[in-house]
A tleap script that builds the chain and sets N, CA, C and O, in Angstrom:
source leaprc.protein.ff14SB
mol = sequence {
  NMET GLY GLY LYS CYS PRO SER ARG LYS VAL
  LYS LYS ARG ARG TYR SER HIE LYS THR ALA
  ARG ARG SER LYS PHE LEU VAL LYS GLY ASP
  ASP ALA VAL TYR GLU GLU LEU GLN LYS PRO
  ASP VAL GLU LYS LYS ALA LEU PRO LEU ASP
  GLU ASP LEU PRO GLY MET GLY GLN TYR TYR
  CYS LEU HIE CYS ASP ARG TYR PHE ALA ASN
  ILE SER ILE ARG ASP GLU HIE PHE LYS THR
  LYS ARG HIE LYS LYS ARG MET LYS GLN MET
  MET GLY PRO ALA PRO HIE THR GLN LEU ASP
  ALA GLU LEU ALA ALA GLY MET GLY MET PRO
  ASP ASN GLY PRO LYS LEU MET SER CMET
}
set mol.1.N position { 61.750 116.615 146.807 }
set mol.1.CA position { 60.947 118.361 146.431 }
set mol.1.C position { 61.717 118.704 145.273 }
set mol.1.O position { 61.130 118.729 144.191 }
set mol.2.N position { 62.959 118.975 145.327 }
set mol.2.CA position { 63.512 119.640 144.710 }
set mol.2.C position { 63.793 118.858 143.033 }
set mol.2.O position { 62.777 119.162 142.408 }
set mol.3.N position { 64.534 118.179 142.277 }
set mol.3.CA position { 64.282 117.590 140.972 }
set mol.3.C position { 65.399 118.769 140.264 }
set mol.3.O position { 66.256 119.454 140.822 }
set mol.4.N position { 65.040 118.694 138.963 }
set mol.4.CA position { 65.555 119.130 138.160 }
set mol.4.C position { 64.647 120.201 137.585 }
set mol.4.O position { 63.416 120.208 137.550 }
set mol.5.N position { 65.318 120.904 137.240 }
set mol.5.CA position { 64.884 122.737 136.577 }
set mol.5.C position { 63.981 122.344 135.375 }
set mol.5.O position { 64.296 121.622 134.429 }
set mol.6.N position { 62.804 122.959 135.604 }
set mol.6.CA position { 62.040 122.469 134.844 }
set mol.6.C position { 62.232 123.348 133.348 }
set mol.6.O position { 61.574 123.164 132.324 }
set mol.7.N position { 63.268 124.288 133.545 }
set mol.7.CA position { 63.539 125.105 132.237 }
set mol.7.C position { 64.726 124.657 131.524 }
set mol.7.O position { 65.277 125.416 130.727 }
set mol.8.N position { 65.302 123.107 131.819 }
set mol.8.CA position { 66.202 122.832 130.973 }
set mol.8.C position { 65.793 122.338 129.788 }
set mol.8.O position { 66.575 122.469 128.846 }
set mol.9.N position { 64.501 121.667 129.555 }
set mol.9.CA position { 63.919 120.590 128.698 }
set mol.9.C position { 63.994 121.901 127.405 }
set mol.9.O position { 64.587 121.800 126.331 }
set mol.10.N position { 63.441 122.740 127.755 }
set mol.10.CA position { 63.255 124.116 127.470 }
set mol.10.C position { 64.242 124.551 126.250 }
set mol.10.O position { 64.180 124.707 125.030 }
set mol.11.N position { 65.310 124.664 127.440 }
set mol.11.CA position { 66.569 125.047 126.905 }
set mol.11.C position { 67.519 124.281 125.555 }
set mol.11.O position { 68.115 124.637 124.538 }
set mol.12.N position { 67.185 122.935 126.360 }
set mol.12.CA position { 68.124 121.805 125.056 }
set mol.12.C position { 66.642 122.228 123.709 }
set mol.12.O position { 66.943 122.507 122.548 }
set mol.13.N position { 65.570 122.198 124.053 }
set mol.13.CA position { 64.893 122.341 122.714 }
set mol.13.C position { 65.318 123.309 121.721 }
set mol.13.O position { 65.582 123.252 120.520 }
set mol.14.N position { 65.295 124.438 122.825 }
set mol.14.CA position { 65.773 126.197 121.942 }
set mol.14.C position { 66.800 125.732 120.892 }
set mol.14.O position { 66.308 125.805 119.767 }
set mol.15.N position { 68.055 125.282 120.895 }
set mol.15.CA position { 68.956 125.096 120.148 }
set mol.15.C position { 68.811 124.104 119.379 }
set mol.15.O position { 69.749 124.014 118.588 }
set mol.16.N position { 67.827 123.104 119.239 }
set mol.16.CA position { 67.785 121.855 118.535 }
set mol.16.C position { 66.577 121.448 117.474 }
set mol.16.O position { 66.256 120.417 116.883 }
set mol.17.N position { 65.923 123.234 117.571 }
set mol.17.CA position { 64.834 123.460 116.453 }
set mol.17.C position { 65.455 123.792 115.193 }
set mol.17.O position { 66.654 124.005 115.013 }
set mol.18.N position { 64.472 123.818 114.284 }
set mol.18.CA position { 64.757 124.032 112.919 }
set mol.18.C position { 65.306 125.675 112.724 }
set mol.18.O position { 66.381 126.001 112.221 }
set mol.19.N position { 64.361 126.501 113.212 }
set mol.19.CA position { 64.747 127.794 112.983 }
set mol.19.C position { 66.197 128.536 113.713 }
set mol.19.O position { 66.737 129.623 113.507 }
set mol.20.N position { 66.547 127.308 114.717 }
set mol.20.CA position { 67.736 127.997 115.295 }
set mol.20.C position { 69.259 127.585 114.430 }
set mol.20.O position { 70.324 128.191 114.318 }
set mol.21.N position { 68.807 126.368 113.948 }
set mol.21.CA position { 69.659 125.865 112.755 }
set mol.21.C position { 69.448 126.430 111.226 }
set mol.21.O position { 70.058 125.937 110.278 }
set mol.22.N position { 68.601 127.422 111.099 }
set mol.22.CA position { 68.307 127.826 109.657 }
set mol.22.C position { 69.919 128.777 109.120 }
set mol.22.O position { 70.208 129.107 107.970 }
set mol.23.N position { 70.633 128.993 110.244 }
set mol.23.CA position { 71.531 129.779 109.590 }
set mol.23.C position { 72.747 129.081 109.124 }
set mol.23.O position { 73.826 129.619 108.875 }
set mol.24.N position { 72.410 127.624 109.019 }
set mol.24.CA position { 73.574 126.881 108.720 }
set mol.24.C position { 73.003 126.671 106.638 }
set mol.24.O position { 73.559 126.098 105.702 }
set mol.25.N position { 71.715 127.456 106.740 }
set mol.25.CA position { 71.727 127.281 104.549 }
set mol.25.C position { 71.621 128.632 104.471 }
set mol.25.O position { 70.418 128.888 104.530 }
set mol.26.N position { 72.233 129.593 104.372 }
set mol.26.CA position { 72.534 130.808 104.374 }
set mol.26.C position { 72.297 130.950 102.686 }
set mol.26.O position { 73.028 130.382 101.874 }
set mol.27.N position { 70.975 131.937 102.259 }
set mol.27.CA position { 71.044 132.150 100.932 }
set mol.27.C position { 71.038 133.381 100.721 }
set mol.27.O position { 70.732 134.290 101.493 }
set mol.28.N position { 71.505 133.435 99.271 }
set mol.28.CA position { 71.514 135.397 98.904 }
set mol.28.C position { 70.244 135.985 99.254 }
set mol.28.O position { 69.142 135.480 99.472 }
set mol.29.N position { 70.598 136.985 99.255 }
set mol.29.CA position { 69.191 138.687 99.742 }
set mol.29.C position { 68.317 138.251 98.251 }
set mol.29.O position { 68.743 137.548 97.334 }
set mol.30.N position { 67.261 138.777 98.341 }
set mol.30.CA position { 66.577 139.348 97.813 }
set mol.30.C position { 66.986 140.100 96.365 }
set mol.30.O position { 66.827 139.775 95.188 }
set mol.31.N position { 67.580 141.245 97.015 }
set mol.31.CA position { 68.472 141.476 95.640 }
set mol.31.C position { 69.276 141.310 95.174 }
set mol.31.O position { 69.524 141.908 94.127 }
set mol.32.N position { 70.429 140.061 95.913 }
set mol.32.CA position { 71.449 139.747 95.090 }
set mol.32.C position { 70.650 138.857 93.507 }
set mol.32.O position { 70.751 139.137 92.312 }
set mol.33.N position { 69.845 137.680 94.262 }
set mol.33.CA position { 69.066 137.127 93.453 }
set mol.33.C position { 68.058 138.127 91.997 }
set mol.33.O position { 67.993 137.994 90.775 }
set mol.34.N position { 67.636 138.769 92.675 }
set mol.34.CA position { 67.027 139.662 91.665 }
set mol.34.C position { 67.860 140.314 90.632 }
set mol.34.O position { 67.315 140.182 89.536 }
set mol.35.N position { 69.236 141.121 90.546 }
set mol.35.CA position { 70.134 141.428 90.038 }
set mol.35.C position { 70.365 140.412 89.254 }
set mol.35.O position { 69.990 140.415 88.081 }
set mol.36.N position { 70.970 139.481 89.765 }
set mol.36.CA position { 71.088 137.778 89.153 }
set mol.36.C position { 70.290 137.516 88.195 }
set mol.36.O position { 70.970 137.120 87.249 }
set mol.37.N position { 68.872 137.530 87.863 }
set mol.37.CA position { 68.064 137.394 87.221 }
set mol.37.C position { 67.847 138.270 86.240 }
set mol.37.O position { 67.069 138.044 85.312 }
set mol.38.N position { 68.616 139.490 86.390 }
set mol.38.CA position { 68.317 140.679 85.415 }
set mol.38.C position { 69.366 141.097 84.634 }
set mol.38.O position { 69.556 142.101 83.948 }
set mol.39.N position { 70.213 139.792 84.966 }
set mol.39.CA position { 71.587 139.916 83.863 }
set mol.39.C position { 70.858 138.616 82.467 }
set mol.39.O position { 70.022 137.714 82.513 }
set mol.40.N position { 71.892 139.298 81.190 }
set mol.40.CA position { 71.496 138.688 80.093 }
set mol.40.C position { 71.644 137.255 80.130 }
set mol.40.O position { 72.229 136.722 81.074 }
set mol.41.N position { 71.207 136.656 79.268 }
set mol.41.CA position { 71.664 135.083 79.189 }
set mol.41.C position { 73.183 134.669 78.502 }
set mol.41.O position { 73.760 133.594 78.667 }
set mol.42.N position { 73.541 135.537 77.893 }
set mol.42.CA position { 75.450 135.935 77.666 }
set mol.42.C position { 76.047 136.046 78.965 }
set mol.42.O position { 77.180 135.565 79.001 }
set mol.43.N position { 75.595 136.577 80.137 }
set mol.43.CA position { 76.676 136.585 80.816 }
set mol.43.C position { 76.578 135.400 81.865 }
set mol.43.O position { 77.335 135.221 82.819 }
set mol.44.N position { 75.655 134.746 81.550 }
set mol.44.CA position { 75.362 133.304 82.462 }
set mol.44.C position { 76.049 132.363 82.009 }
set mol.44.O position { 75.836 131.858 80.907 }
set mol.45.N position { 76.979 131.998 82.814 }
set mol.45.CA position { 77.872 130.870 82.763 }
set mol.45.C position { 77.731 129.646 83.193 }
set mol.45.O position { 77.167 129.661 84.287 }
set mol.46.N position { 78.041 128.351 82.754 }
set mol.46.CA position { 77.827 126.923 82.922 }
set mol.46.C position { 78.161 126.823 84.364 }
set mol.46.O position { 78.959 127.697 84.704 }
set mol.47.N position { 77.854 126.152 85.159 }
set mol.47.CA position { 77.972 126.066 86.363 }
set mol.47.C position { 79.339 125.105 86.695 }
set mol.47.O position { 79.536 124.014 86.160 }
set mol.48.N position { 80.436 125.883 87.910 }
set mol.48.CA position { 81.842 124.756 87.527 }
set mol.48.C position { 81.253 123.654 88.425 }
set mol.48.O position { 80.233 123.774 89.103 }
set mol.49.N position { 82.337 122.141 88.304 }
set mol.49.CA position { 82.075 121.485 89.415 }
set mol.49.C position { 82.857 121.473 90.459 }
set mol.49.O position { 84.087 121.509 90.450 }
set mol.50.N position { 82.018 121.412 91.542 }
set mol.50.CA position { 82.490 121.671 93.011 }
set mol.50.C position { 82.200 120.612 93.837 }
set mol.50.O position { 81.008 120.311 93.886 }
set mol.51.N position { 83.147 119.811 94.658 }
set mol.51.CA position { 82.875 118.520 95.226 }
set mol.51.C position { 81.938 118.881 96.424 }
set mol.51.O position { 81.111 118.110 96.910 }
set mol.52.N position { 82.196 120.238 96.856 }
set mol.52.CA position { 81.683 120.486 98.293 }
set mol.52.C position { 79.934 120.297 98.343 }
set mol.52.O position { 79.267 119.903 99.300 }
set mol.53.N position { 79.530 120.654 97.190 }
set mol.53.CA position { 77.852 120.878 96.821 }
set mol.53.C position { 77.074 119.888 96.248 }
set mol.53.O position { 77.471 119.091 95.398 }
set mol.54.N position { 75.916 119.947 96.743 }
set mol.54.CA position { 75.157 118.580 95.875 }
set mol.54.C position { 75.157 118.619 94.985 }
set mol.54.O position { 75.161 119.618 94.265 }
set mol.55.N position { 75.151 117.056 94.590 }
set mol.55.CA position { 74.972 117.152 92.787 }
set mol.55.C position { 76.187 117.879 92.227 }
set mol.55.O position { 75.954 118.485 91.181 }
set mol.56.N position { 77.637 117.966 92.768 }
set mol.56.CA position { 78.668 118.684 92.188 }
set mol.56.C position { 78.507 120.133 91.766 }
set mol.56.O position { 79.310 120.678 91.010 }
set mol.57.N position { 77.252 120.849 92.372 }
set mol.57.CA position { 77.194 121.857 91.886 }
set mol.57.C position { 76.412 122.176 90.688 }
set mol.57.O position { 76.357 123.274 90.134 }
set mol.58.N position { 75.733 120.948 90.304 }
set mol.58.CA position { 75.643 120.901 88.815 }
set mol.58.C position { 73.943 121.351 88.669 }
set mol.58.O position { 73.425 121.959 87.733 }
set mol.59.N position { 73.509 121.006 89.500 }
set mol.59.CA position { 71.603 121.144 89.719 }
set mol.59.C position { 71.370 122.313 90.931 }
set mol.59.O position { 71.573 122.161 92.136 }
set mol.60.N position { 70.805 123.713 90.122 }
set mol.60.CA position { 70.900 124.849 91.092 }
set mol.60.C position { 69.721 125.401 90.447 }
set mol.60.O position { 69.481 125.332 89.242 }
set mol.61.N position { 68.801 126.110 91.586 }
set mol.61.CA position { 67.700 126.497 91.498 }
set mol.61.C position { 68.375 128.400 91.831 }
set mol.61.O position { 68.784 128.767 92.933 }
set mol.62.N position { 68.318 129.259 90.638 }
set mol.62.CA position { 68.886 130.367 90.863 }
set mol.62.C position { 67.412 131.350 91.099 }
set mol.62.O position { 67.674 132.552 91.068 }
set mol.63.N position { 66.154 131.078 91.292 }
set mol.63.CA position { 65.181 131.889 92.327 }
set mol.63.C position { 65.325 131.659 93.798 }
set mol.63.O position { 65.222 132.458 94.729 }
set mol.64.N position { 65.580 130.413 93.789 }
set mol.64.CA position { 65.634 129.916 95.163 }
set mol.64.C position { 67.333 129.582 96.113 }
set mol.64.O position { 67.749 129.219 97.213 }
set mol.65.N position { 67.687 129.900 95.111 }
set mol.65.CA position { 69.650 129.853 95.480 }
set mol.65.C position { 69.922 128.558 95.851 }
set mol.65.O position { 70.814 128.482 96.695 }
set mol.66.N position { 69.332 127.271 95.412 }
set mol.66.CA position { 69.696 126.000 96.480 }
set mol.66.C position { 70.040 125.278 95.047 }
set mol.66.O position { 69.718 125.425 93.868 }
set mol.67.N position { 71.038 124.251 95.974 }
set mol.67.CA position { 71.803 122.918 94.880 }
set mol.67.C position { 70.940 121.652 95.203 }
set mol.67.O position { 70.610 121.390 96.359 }
set mol.68.N position { 70.724 121.178 94.545 }
set mol.68.CA position { 70.269 119.480 94.168 }
set mol.68.C position { 71.057 118.588 94.370 }
set mol.68.O position { 72.282 118.706 94.343 }
set mol.69.N position { 70.356 117.469 94.624 }
set mol.69.CA position { 71.809 116.442 94.504 }
set mol.69.C position { 71.347 115.687 92.769 }
set mol.69.O position { 72.314 115.182 92.200 }
set mol.70.N position { 70.310 115.633 92.178 }
set mol.70.CA position { 70.055 114.844 90.782 }
set mol.70.C position { 69.188 116.024 90.174 }
set mol.70.O position { 68.759 116.765 91.059 }
set mol.71.N position { 68.888 116.322 89.119 }
set mol.71.CA position { 67.829 116.777 88.318 }
set mol.71.C position { 66.804 116.195 88.825 }
set mol.71.O position { 66.263 116.947 89.635 }
set mol.72.N position { 66.045 114.749 88.680 }
set mol.72.CA position { 65.086 114.757 89.368 }
set mol.72.C position { 64.274 115.509 90.232 }
set mol.72.O position { 63.143 115.960 90.053 }
set mol.73.N position { 65.149 115.583 91.349 }
set mol.73.CA position { 64.780 116.226 92.829 }
set mol.73.C position { 64.649 117.714 92.510 }
set mol.73.O position { 63.916 118.471 93.145 }
set mol.74.N position { 65.432 118.083 91.455 }
set mol.74.CA position { 65.360 119.878 91.295 }
set mol.74.C position { 64.303 120.206 90.656 }
set mol.74.O position { 64.021 121.403 90.610 }
set mol.75.N position { 63.148 118.894 89.768 }
set mol.75.CA position { 62.318 119.238 89.175 }
set mol.75.C position { 61.212 119.191 89.840 }
set mol.75.O position { 60.238 119.827 89.435 }
set mol.76.N position { 61.152 118.401 91.031 }
set mol.76.CA position { 60.294 118.326 92.158 }
set mol.76.C position { 60.386 119.456 92.440 }
set mol.76.O position { 59.298 119.936 92.122 }
set mol.77.N position { 61.116 120.370 92.923 }
set mol.77.CA position { 61.264 121.578 93.481 }
set mol.77.C position { 60.585 122.398 93.003 }
set mol.77.O position { 59.940 123.236 93.633 }
set mol.78.N position { 60.659 122.209 91.243 }
set mol.78.CA position { 60.286 123.405 90.191 }
set mol.78.C position { 58.668 123.221 90.694 }
set mol.78.O position { 58.118 124.273 91.021 }
set mol.79.N position { 57.986 122.167 90.770 }
set mol.79.CA position { 56.636 122.296 91.370 }
set mol.79.C position { 56.113 122.810 92.393 }
set mol.79.O position { 55.008 123.348 92.322 }
set mol.80.N position { 56.793 122.740 93.506 }
set mol.80.CA position { 56.258 123.071 94.787 }
set mol.80.C position { 55.768 124.122 94.896 }
set mol.80.O position { 56.000 124.708 93.839 }
set mol.81.N position { 55.075 124.902 95.705 }
set mol.81.CA position { 54.424 126.222 96.250 }
set mol.81.C position { 55.362 126.796 96.738 }
set mol.81.O position { 55.201 127.965 96.386 }
set mol.82.N position { 56.540 126.719 97.521 }
set mol.82.CA position { 57.137 127.780 97.674 }
set mol.82.C position { 58.168 128.098 96.676 }
set mol.82.O position { 58.540 129.194 97.093 }
set mol.83.N position { 58.977 127.817 95.472 }
set mol.83.CA position { 59.171 128.084 94.507 }
set mol.83.C position { 58.428 128.455 94.053 }
set mol.83.O position { 58.772 129.548 93.602 }
set mol.84.N position { 57.002 128.141 93.717 }
set mol.84.CA position { 56.213 129.102 92.427 }
set mol.84.C position { 55.898 130.894 93.396 }
set mol.84.O position { 55.745 131.930 92.748 }
set mol.85.N position { 55.864 130.865 95.021 }
set mol.85.CA position { 55.767 131.702 95.157 }
set mol.85.C position { 57.137 133.044 95.003 }
set mol.85.O position { 57.093 134.210 94.608 }
set mol.86.N position { 58.584 131.924 95.681 }
set mol.86.CA position { 59.434 132.681 94.881 }
set mol.86.C position { 59.916 133.414 93.745 }
set mol.86.O position { 60.739 134.329 93.745 }
set mol.87.N position { 59.109 132.738 92.466 }
set mol.87.CA position { 59.443 132.568 91.234 }
set mol.87.C position { 58.555 134.236 91.043 }
set mol.87.O position { 59.032 135.142 90.360 }
set mol.88.N position { 57.498 134.327 91.640 }
set mol.88.CA position { 56.555 135.044 91.552 }
set mol.88.C position { 56.753 136.699 92.150 }
set mol.88.O position { 56.479 137.796 91.664 }
set mol.89.N position { 57.442 136.207 93.601 }
set mol.89.CA position { 57.752 137.501 94.461 }
set mol.89.C position { 59.397 138.239 93.247 }
set mol.89.O position { 59.637 139.446 93.265 }
set mol.90.N position { 60.189 137.339 92.438 }
set mol.90.CA position { 61.157 137.980 91.769 }
set mol.90.C position { 60.714 138.498 90.370 }
set mol.90.O position { 61.460 139.269 89.765 }
set mol.91.N position { 59.963 138.248 90.029 }
set mol.91.CA position { 59.404 138.837 88.843 }
set mol.91.C position { 58.663 139.895 88.737 }
set mol.91.O position { 58.390 140.383 87.641 }
set mol.92.N position { 58.253 140.370 89.848 }
set mol.92.CA position { 57.150 141.478 90.285 }
set mol.92.C position { 58.213 142.762 90.490 }
set mol.92.O position { 59.349 142.615 90.040 }
set mol.93.N position { 57.948 143.711 90.998 }
set mol.93.CA position { 59.011 144.706 91.542 }
set mol.93.C position { 60.215 144.432 92.122 }
set mol.93.O position { 60.467 143.474 92.853 }
set mol.94.N position { 61.142 145.532 91.678 }
set mol.94.CA position { 62.191 145.452 92.599 }
set mol.94.C position { 62.315 145.705 93.603 }
set mol.94.O position { 61.847 146.706 94.146 }
set mol.95.N position { 63.163 144.623 94.247 }
set mol.95.CA position { 63.259 144.407 95.779 }
set mol.95.C position { 63.542 145.691 95.959 }
set mol.95.O position { 63.677 146.419 94.975 }
set mol.96.N position { 63.721 146.331 97.645 }
set mol.96.CA position { 63.573 147.568 98.190 }
set mol.96.C position { 65.322 147.330 98.843 }
set mol.96.O position { 65.819 146.519 99.624 }
set mol.97.N position { 65.870 148.511 98.042 }
set mol.97.CA position { 67.518 148.357 98.643 }
set mol.97.C position { 67.958 149.722 99.436 }
set mol.97.O position { 67.043 150.521 99.634 }
set mol.98.N position { 68.780 149.943 99.734 }
set mol.98.CA position { 69.469 151.140 100.813 }
set mol.98.C position { 69.226 152.068 100.291 }
set mol.98.O position { 68.692 152.867 101.061 }
set mol.99.N position { 69.371 152.536 99.025 }
set mol.99.CA position { 68.771 154.198 98.777 }
set mol.99.C position { 67.215 154.418 99.304 }
set mol.99.O position { 66.781 155.386 99.927 }
set mol.100.N position { 66.537 153.284 98.888 }
set mol.100.CA position { 65.120 153.232 99.304 }
set mol.100.C position { 64.876 153.340 100.551 }
set mol.100.O position { 63.771 153.715 100.943 }
set mol.101.N position { 65.690 153.085 101.228 }
set mol.101.CA position { 65.403 152.916 102.931 }
set mol.101.C position { 66.176 154.433 103.370 }
set mol.101.O position { 65.645 154.969 104.342 }
set mol.102.N position { 67.035 154.972 102.934 }
set mol.102.CA position { 67.371 156.220 103.385 }
set mol.102.C position { 66.618 157.384 103.380 }
set mol.102.O position { 66.420 158.234 104.247 }
set mol.103.N position { 65.889 157.146 101.200 }
set mol.103.CA position { 64.779 158.542 101.271 }
set mol.103.C position { 63.662 157.972 102.391 }
set mol.103.O position { 63.239 158.880 103.106 }
set mol.104.N position { 63.283 157.074 102.588 }
set mol.104.CA position { 62.232 156.508 103.463 }
set mol.104.C position { 62.718 157.167 105.195 }
set mol.104.O position { 62.006 157.847 105.934 }
set mol.105.N position { 63.679 156.839 105.372 }
set mol.105.CA position { 63.992 157.781 106.794 }
set mol.105.C position { 64.743 159.374 106.776 }
set mol.105.O position { 65.433 160.012 107.570 }
set mol.106.N position { 64.189 159.604 105.406 }
set mol.106.CA position { 64.612 161.199 105.449 }
set mol.106.C position { 65.945 161.480 105.610 }
set mol.106.O position { 66.444 161.944 106.636 }
set mol.107.N position { 66.697 161.114 104.287 }
set mol.107.CA position { 68.347 160.989 104.524 }
set mol.107.C position { 68.592 161.613 103.226 }
set mol.107.O position { 69.526 162.390 103.030 }
set mol.108.N position { 67.686 161.237 102.288 }
set mol.108.CA position { 68.237 161.992 101.020 }
set mol.108.C position { 68.161 163.053 101.212 }
set mol.108.O position { 68.144 163.659 102.284 }
set mol.109.N position { 68.060 163.696 99.340 }
set mol.109.CA position { 68.056 165.025 98.958 }
set mol.109.C position { 66.449 165.525 99.485 }
set mol.109.O position { 65.493 164.770 99.309 }
set mol.110.N position { 66.311 166.693 100.054 }
set mol.110.CA position { 65.497 167.566 100.526 }
set mol.110.C position { 64.553 167.702 99.095 }
set mol.110.O position { 64.981 168.131 98.024 }
set mol.111.N position { 63.187 167.233 99.356 }
set mol.111.CA position { 62.352 167.841 98.119 }
set mol.111.C position { 61.486 168.892 98.492 }
set mol.111.O position { 60.432 168.560 99.034 }
set mol.112.N position { 61.734 170.187 98.300 }
set mol.112.CA position { 61.423 171.389 98.460 }
set mol.112.C position { 60.202 171.628 97.640 }
set mol.112.O position { 59.360 172.467 97.962 }
set mol.113.N position { 60.104 170.792 96.449 }
set mol.113.CA position { 58.689 171.152 95.685 }
set mol.113.C position { 58.824 171.894 94.198 }
set mol.113.O position { 60.003 171.794 93.858 }
set mol.114.N position { 58.249 172.418 93.450 }
set mol.114.CA position { 58.415 172.959 92.269 }
set mol.114.C position { 58.863 174.651 92.866 }
set mol.114.O position { 58.412 175.465 93.671 }
set mol.115.N position { 59.892 174.560 92.014 }
set mol.115.CA position { 60.098 176.507 92.399 }
set mol.115.C position { 58.840 177.378 92.077 }
set mol.115.O position { 58.011 176.869 91.322 }
set mol.116.N position { 58.678 178.228 92.408 }
set mol.116.CA position { 57.443 179.161 92.625 }
set mol.116.C position { 57.924 180.452 91.686 }
set mol.116.O position { 59.152 180.498 91.607 }
set mol.117.N position { 57.200 181.569 90.917 }
set mol.117.CA position { 57.435 182.482 90.464 }
set mol.117.C position { 57.475 183.494 91.215 }
set mol.117.O position { 56.814 183.537 92.252 }
set mol.118.N position { 58.326 184.562 90.782 }
set mol.118.CA position { 58.527 185.463 91.863 }
set mol.118.C position { 58.329 186.601 91.362 }
set mol.118.O position { 59.165 186.867 90.499 }
set mol.119.N position { 57.639 187.323 91.523 }
set mol.119.CA position { 57.224 188.960 91.162 }
set mol.119.C position { 57.807 189.896 91.105 }
set mol.119.O position { 57.249 190.955 90.819 }
savepdb mol mol.pdb
quit
């Protein structure tokens, strides 16, 4: 009769799924990447060597905020649909900011319209 709990497998699967492990690969938000792209080329510096990152931190995609093991893998990434979609998203209008959210919620300065002429 009894046996194992049927939901046991579901719980195990829940934690091994890719979306549960996604927090391991934290990326910058859209607004941070957008600000980085808006900087002039003079302010952008060469990447420092970092042993903890793939490829010593030298092969980096700014739009996707990802490091790659070598230049050929990075160049393959540039051809992917995900990268092209991200580039298009970053070249469009500026992403929403906290100020936009506050104004939409009605927390900004009141807009009473133009002043009327009184007689």
